[in-house]
C-alpha positions in Angstrom: -0.1 -0.1 0.0 1.3 3.4 -0.9 2.2 5.4 2.3 0.0 8.3 1.2 -3.0 6.0 1.1 -2.2 4.5 4.3 -2.0 8.0 6.0 -5.3 9.0 4.4 -7.0 5.9 5.6 -5.7 6.6 9.1 -7.0 10.3 8.9 -10.5 9.0 7.5 -10.7 6.5 10.4 -10.4 9.5 12.9 -12.5 11.9 10.7 -9.7 14.4 10.5 -10.0 15.4 7.0 -8.0 15.2 3.8 -4.2 14.8 3.5 -2.5 17.9 2.1 1.1 16.8 2.1 3.8 14.9 3.9 7.1 16.6 4.6 10.2 14.7 5.7 11.7 12.9 7.1 13.9 15.8 8.3 16.7 15.7 11.0 15.9 17.8 14.0 18.0 18.4 17.2 16.1 17.4 20.4 18.2 19.5 22.6 20.0 22.8 22.7 23.5 21.3 22.8 22.8 19.5 19.5 23.8 16.2 21.0 20.7 14.1 20.5 18.4 14.2 17.6 16.0 12.2 15.2 14.3 12.2 12.1 10.8 13.7 12.1 7.8 13.4 9.6 5.3 16.2 9.3 1.8 15.3 8.1 -0.3 18.4 7.0 -4.1 17.8 6.8 -7.1 20.1 6.1 -10.1 19.2 8.4 -12.6 21.3 6.3 -12.3 21.2 2.6 -13.7 24.8 2.4 -11.1 26.3 4.8 -8.1 28.4 3.7 -4.7 26.7 3.4 -3.5 28.8 6.3 -5.9 26.9 8.7 -4.4 23.6 7.9 -3.2 21.3 10.8 0.1 19.5 11.3 0.9 16.2 13.1 4.7 15.6 13.9 5.6 12.1 13.9 8.9 10.9 15.4 10.5 8.3 13.3 13.8 7.9 15.2 17.4 8.3 14.6 17.9 5.8 11.6 18.9 6.2 8.1 17.4 9.1 6.4 14.2 8.2 4.8 14.9 4.4 4.8 12.5 3.5 7.4 9.0 5.1 7.9 7.5 3.2 10.9 3.8 2.7 10.1 3.1 2.2 13.8 4.6 5.5 14.7 2.5 7.3 12.1 -0.8 5.3 13.1 -0.2 6.2 16.8 0.4 10.0 16.1 -2.8 10.2 14.0 -4.8 8.4 16.6 -3.4 10.8 19.5 -4.4 13.8 17.3 -7.9 12.2 16.6 -8.5 11.5 20.3 -7.5 15.0 21.2 -9.9 16.5 18.6 -12.7 14.1 19.9 -11.9 15.3 23.5 -12.2 19.0 22.4 -15.6 18.3 20.8 -16.8 16.4 24.1 -15.5 19.3 26.3 -17.2 22.0 24.0 -20.5 20.1 24.2 -20.4 19.7 28.0 -19.4 23.3 28.4 -22.1 24.7 26.2 -24.7 22.6 28.1 -23.5 23.8 31.4 -23.5 27.3 30.1 -27.1 27.0 29.2 -27.9 25.6 32.6 -26.3 28.7 34.2 -27.9 31.2 32.0 -31.4 29.8 32.3 -31.8 31.0 36.0 -31.0 34.6 35.3 -33.7 37.4 35.4 -33.8 40.6 33.2 -31.1 42.4 35.2 -28.7 39.4 34.8 -28.8 38.3 38.4 -29.5 34.6 39.4 -33.0 34.2 40.8 -33.3 31.6 43.8 
């Protein structure tokens, strides 16, 4: 299976949207002394097809310190996309819970904005 198809299938599984591009693997230092580093993959995706390209979101995947571009670990990619999907799902759940609690708080107010007991 082509890696782009694999990444798009994982994005579809978590309803994250469409794949825009994959950049990397690129070497990046992990500390300020430039002693430890590893290769990273950047997956850019667009959640809403009608949104602007400036609103695209990115997932960083740590591939490890192996040969450049020689080993794309599918498990690392799958886990990173899964983590992003769970974070988005949690944001949706929090927004729904908060909006329902906001409605419960505002329903007890009178015309002046004070709560009635």
